[in-house]
C-alpha positions in Angstrom: 99.8 103.7 120.4 101.9 104.0 117.1 102.7 107.6 118.2 103.6 106.2 121.4 106.0 103.4 120.1 107.7 106.8 117.9 108.4 108.3 121.1 110.1 105.5 123.1 111.9 104.4 119.9 113.3 108.0 119.5 114.1 109.0 123.6 116.1 104.6 123.1 117.4 106.3 120.7 119.2 109.3 122.1 120.5 106.9 125.0 121.8 104.4 122.1 123.5 107.5 120.9 125.0 108.6 123.9 126.4 105.4 125.0 127.4 104.7 121.4 129.1 108.6 121.5 131.0 107.5 124.9 132.4 104.2 123.5 134.0 105.7 120.7 135.4 108.5 122.2 136.7 106.1 124.5 138.4 103.8 121.3 136.0 101.3 122.1 136.1 100.2 118.5 139.8 99.2 118.6 140.5 96.0 119.2 141.1 95.3 123.0 139.9 98.0 124.4 136.1 97.2 124.8 134.9 93.6 125.9 132.2 94.7 123.3 132.3 93.6 119.5 132.0 95.7 117.4 130.2 93.7 114.4 127.7 93.8 118.3 127.8 97.2 118.4 127.3 98.4 114.4 124.6 95.2 113.7 122.7 96.9 116.8 122.7 100.3 115.5 122.3 99.4 112.2 119.4 97.1 113.1 117.4 99.8 115.3 118.5 102.9 112.9 117.1 100.8 110.5 114.1 99.7 111.8 113.1 103.4 113.1 112.8 104.2 109.8 110.3 101.4 108.8 108.5 102.6 111.9 108.1 106.4 110.7 106.9 104.4 107.4 104.4 102.7 109.1 103.1 105.9 111.1 103.1 108.0 108.2 100.8 104.8 105.9 99.7 102.7 108.3 100.6 100.0 106.5 100.4 96.6 108.3 103.6 95.3 106.6 105.5 98.6 108.0 104.7 97.4 111.5 105.6 93.6 111.0 109.0 94.4 109.4 109.3 96.9 112.1 109.0 94.6 114.8 110.6 91.9 113.2 113.6 94.2 112.8 113.7 94.9 117.1 113.7 91.4 118.0 117.3 90.8 116.2 118.5 94.4 117.9 117.1 93.2 121.6 119.2 90.2 121.3 121.9 92.0 120.5 121.3 94.9 123.4 120.9 92.0 126.1 124.4 91.1 124.4 125.6 93.8 125.0 124.3 94.5 128.6 125.9 90.8 129.3 129.3 92.1 128.4 128.3 95.2 130.0 127.9 93.6 133.9 130.8 92.3 134.4 132.7 95.6 133.3 130.3 97.4 135.6 130.9 95.0 138.5 134.6 95.5 138.4 134.5 99.3 138.0 132.1 100.0 141.3 134.4 97.1 143.4 137.8 98.9 142.6 138.4 101.7 145.5 137.9 105.2 143.3 141.8 106.1 143.6 142.9 102.8 142.0 140.7 103.8 139.0 142.8 104.1 136.0 142.1 106.5 132.4 142.4 103.2 130.5 140.3 100.0 130.6 136.8 98.9 128.6 135.6 102.0 127.6 132.2 100.8 128.1 132.8 101.4 131.8 131.9 104.9 131.2 128.4 104.2 130.0 126.5 106.2 133.1 123.9 103.3 135.2 121.0 105.8 134.9 121.6 106.1 130.9 121.8 102.0 130.5 119.0 101.1 132.6 116.7 104.3 130.6 117.9 102.5 127.7 116.6 99.3 128.7 113.5 100.2 129.9 112.6 102.5 126.7 113.5 99.2 124.6 111.7 97.4 125.9 108.5 99.3 126.1 109.1 100.0 122.6 108.8 96.0 121.9 105.8 96.2 123.7 104.0 99.1 121.9 105.2 97.9 118.4 104.4 94.5 119.2 100.8 95.6 120.1 99.9 98.4 117.3 101.0 95.3 114.4 98.5 92.9 116.6 96.0 95.7 115.8 95.4 96.2 119.4 94.6 99.8 120.8 94.8 101.5 117.3 97.5 103.4 115.1 
């Protein structure tokens, strides 16, 4: 189960890297060009990256404290992720409601996130949290 969690975590990270790259390339970190606060974006990224490193440490050493530390890091990662999702949904709805001819190059950077990437990132994130929790609880072996 620990390896399955590692795989889902890496897949989640790949989707996150793609969206972060899109956000940065569209000037999302500049003031006024995004509905996603810079500290939330980079806090989510940093905590998830540290958690992944801790999880790799757990997979190598099988120390329960590392599994629980990784899970503890995932809780604020998930909360920040839900915050960003809640702020992204109105941007997506506004883009979907606008006619294609009226779409402009300006606007929030996150409007360019592909829906399948957002959905996949969220789905794999939920699976990762569940697998990490089950592993930390000792369910399913490690």
